[in-house]
Every structure is written in C-alpha cells, then in structure tokens.
C-alpha positions as CSV (number, residue, x, y, z in Angstrom):
1,M,81.2,11.6,57.2
2,K,79.7,8.1,57.2
3,T,81.8,5.3,58.6
4,I,81.6,1.5,58.3
5,Y,83.7,-0.7,60.5
6,L,84.1,-3.8,58.3
7,V,84.9,-6.8,60.6
8,R,86.0,-10.3,59.6
9,H,84.8,-12.9,62.2
10,C,87.2,-14.3,64.8
11,A,88.8,-17.8,64.7
12,A,86.2,-20.5,64.2
13,K,85.9,-24.3,64.4
14,G,84.9,-24.7,60.7
15,Q,83.3,-23.1,57.6
16,E,79.7,-24.3,57.8
17,P,77.1,-21.8,58.9
18,E,76.7,-23.3,62.4
19,A,80.5,-23.4,63.1
20,E,81.2,-21.7,66.4
21,L,84.1,-19.7,67.6
22,T,87.1,-21.5,69.0
23,E,88.2,-20.8,72.6
24,A,90.8,-18.4,71.1
25,G,88.0,-16.9,68.9
26,Y,86.0,-16.1,72.0
27,A,89.0,-14.3,73.5
28,Q,89.5,-12.5,70.2
29,A,85.9,-11.4,70.3
30,L,86.4,-9.8,73.7
31,E,89.6,-8.1,72.4
32,L,87.6,-6.8,69.4
33,A,84.9,-5.5,71.7
34,A,87.5,-3.5,73.6
35,F,89.1,-2.3,70.4
36,L,85.8,-0.9,69.0
37,A,84.2,0.2,72.3
38,D,85.3,3.8,72.1
39,K,84.2,4.2,68.5
40,P,81.0,6.0,67.8
41,I,78.6,3.2,66.7
42,D,74.9,3.6,65.8
43,R,74.2,0.2,64.2
44,I,75.5,-3.4,64.1
45,L,74.9,-5.6,61.1
46,S,76.2,-9.2,60.9
47,S,76.2,-12.2,58.7
48,S,73.7,-14.8,60.1
49,Y,76.5,-17.4,60.4
50,K,77.0,-18.3,64.0
51,R,80.7,-17.4,64.1
52,A,80.0,-13.9,62.8
53,V,77.2,-13.3,65.3
54,Q,79.4,-14.7,68.2
55,T,82.2,-12.4,67.1
56,I,80.2,-9.2,67.7
57,L,78.0,-10.2,70.6
58,P,80.5,-8.9,73.2
59,L,80.6,-5.5,71.6
60,A,76.8,-5.4,71.2
61,G,76.4,-6.3,74.9
62,R,78.9,-3.7,75.9
63,L,77.1,-1.0,73.9
64,H,73.5,-2.3,74.7
65,M,72.8,-2.7,71.1
66,D,71.0,-5.3,69.0
67,V,72.7,-7.3,66.2
68,E,70.8,-7.1,63.0
69,Q,71.4,-10.2,60.8
70,D,71.6,-9.9,57.0
71,E,71.9,-12.9,54.7
72,R,73.7,-10.8,52.1
73,L,76.7,-10.7,54.5
74,T,77.2,-14.5,54.5
75,E,80.3,-16.1,53.0
76,R,80.5,-16.6,49.3
77,I,79.9,-20.1,48.1
78,L,82.8,-20.9,45.8
79,S,81.2,-24.2,44.6
80,A,78.6,-26.6,45.7
81,E,81.0,-29.4,44.8
82,H,84.1,-30.5,46.8
83,L,87.1,-28.9,45.1
84,P,90.5,-30.5,46.0
85,D,92.1,-27.5,44.2
86,W,89.8,-24.9,45.9
87,F,92.8,-22.6,46.7
88,E,93.8,-22.4,43.0
89,K,90.1,-22.0,41.9
90,L,89.7,-19.2,44.4
91,Q,92.7,-17.4,43.0
92,E,91.3,-17.7,39.5
93,T,88.0,-16.0,40.7
94,F,90.0,-12.9,41.6
95,M,91.5,-12.7,38.1
96,D,88.2,-13.6,36.3
97,V,85.4,-12.1,38.4
98,D,82.8,-13.7,36.2
99,L,84.1,-17.3,36.7
100,T,81.3,-19.3,38.2
101,L,82.0,-22.8,39.5
102,P,79.3,-25.5,39.7
103,G,76.7,-24.4,42.3
104,G,78.8,-21.3,43.2
105,E,78.7,-17.6,43.1
106,S,81.0,-15.6,40.9
107,S,83.1,-12.8,42.4
108,R,81.1,-10.2,40.5
109,Q,77.8,-11.7,42.0
110,A,79.3,-11.7,45.5
111,M,80.6,-8.1,45.1
112,K,77.2,-6.9,44.1
113,R,75.5,-8.7,46.9
114,I,77.7,-7.2,49.7
115,A,77.9,-3.8,48.0
116,S,74.1,-3.6,48.1
117,V,74.3,-3.7,51.9
118,V,76.9,-1.0,52.0
119,E,75.0,1.2,49.5
120,E,72.0,0.9,51.8
121,I,74.1,2.0,54.8
122,W,75.4,5.0,52.9
123,A,71.8,6.0,52.0
124,G,70.5,5.3,55.5
125,E,70.5,7.4,58.7
126,A,73.2,5.7,60.8
127,M,76.5,7.5,60.6
128,H,78.7,4.7,62.1
129,T,77.9,1.1,61.4
130,V,79.7,-2.1,62.3
131,L,79.4,-4.7,59.5
132,V,80.5,-8.3,60.4
133,T,81.2,-10.7,57.6
134,H,83.7,-13.3,56.3
135,G,87.1,-13.2,54.6
136,N,86.3,-13.9,51.0
137,I,83.3,-11.6,50.8
138,M,85.2,-8.9,52.8
139,S,88.0,-8.9,50.3
140,L,85.5,-8.8,47.4
141,L,83.8,-5.7,48.9
142,L,87.2,-4.0,49.1
143,K,87.8,-5.1,45.5
144,Y,84.5,-3.5,44.5
145,Y,85.8,-0.2,45.6
146,D,89.4,-0.8,44.6
147,D,90.1,-3.1,41.7
148,K,93.8,-3.5,42.8
149,V,92.5,-5.7,45.7
150,G,93.0,-9.4,44.9
151,F,94.0,-12.8,46.0
152,A,97.1,-11.6,47.9
153,E,95.0,-9.2,50.0
154,W,92.5,-12.0,50.8
155,R,95.5,-14.1,51.9
156,S,96.8,-11.4,54.2
157,L,93.5,-11.1,56.2
158,S,93.5,-12.2,59.8
159,N,90.8,-13.5,62.1
160,P,89.5,-11.1,63.2
161,D,90.3,-8.2,60.9
162,V,88.9,-4.7,60.8
163,F,88.9,-2.1,58.1
164,V,87.2,1.3,58.2
165,L,85.4,2.5,55.2
166,R,84.5,6.2,54.9
167,M,82.1,7.9,52.5
168,A,82.8,11.5,51.5
169,D,83.0,12.2,47.8
170,E,84.1,8.6,47.3
171,V,84.6,5.5,49.4
172,T,88.0,5.1,51.0
173,Y,89.2,2.3,53.3
174,E,92.0,1.6,55.7
175,R,93.0,-1.4,57.7
176,I,92.9,-0.5,61.4
177,W,93.3,-3.9,63.1
178,K,96.8,-4.5,64.4
C-alpha cells in the first residue's frame, strides 16, 4: 500500500517565502526527524519555501536523502492585497471553494494544484513519500479527499503536524502527530 506522510512545516518567523524557522521551530524539526526516522521512506518532497525545507532537512540528513522541491506545494495565496479581515475571508473560502479574492487562488484551484502532486506520487514508483507543505494547502488537500474537512480542521492544525495518507482502493488519512 502506498503511503504519504503529509507534513506541515515547523514554527516559523513569518509567512513570506524566505521566512526561516524560529529557534523553537528548529527544535521541532529535530523532534519531527526522530518521529519519522523509523518509518519506511523512499522519497522526500517539499515546498520551496525556506521554512518547509528547513523543517525536513534534519530527517533528510538522518536518512541520507535529497529533498526535492516542488512549487506546487507552496502555500496558497489568499489575496495579493492586504486583507484586514483575512481570517473571515479564509473561512469563506472553505464554504465557497470557487471564491477568488483579488490576486489570489480559489480553494478549488489550490486543491487541484496540490492534488496533482499527490496523484503523481500514487502513480510513481516510490511506496513511502514525505510531502512537506503549509497549513492552508494541507487542509485543502485533506478536503479534496474528504469534503467534510473545513475551516475548523485548518484551525486545529499545529506546527508541525503530520498526517498519513494511504492509497488502497481509495485514499484514507489519519493524523499521527501528537
């Protein structure tokens, strides 16, 4: 059975692509590496954002593996404009997956983007893949496979967080981070 370890990055100093992990985030990355070290892993894919790559480098080093970066795993842009009410707007995008804010990406577009990565993994040779991404896009991937996933589930995510997705006859998922 194919398995994907879906990882949300550790605590970071900001939201911009070059934001680094905090001191606590670096400690979390080491804890995450220990948590995943005994899992069978054939491949590591990550968002190109610095905080995502830094999250998985300790595991990659421990396993002597490369980290492949994929732009499709980057965080969703809600809007190119400053939104003082971004929290409410984000909630709306879970209810209306086609809602597109100025310069942003709809939930449906983001789901298709990240699902394309996952579908390639299912079709590929690797049996066990680690996929490192961001909170909003992670919750939208789960929503892609389970329409009941919504804003509340996004809010409940931690930094880091880990879900395991399995492909047999259908995709199932389970949160495995404590």
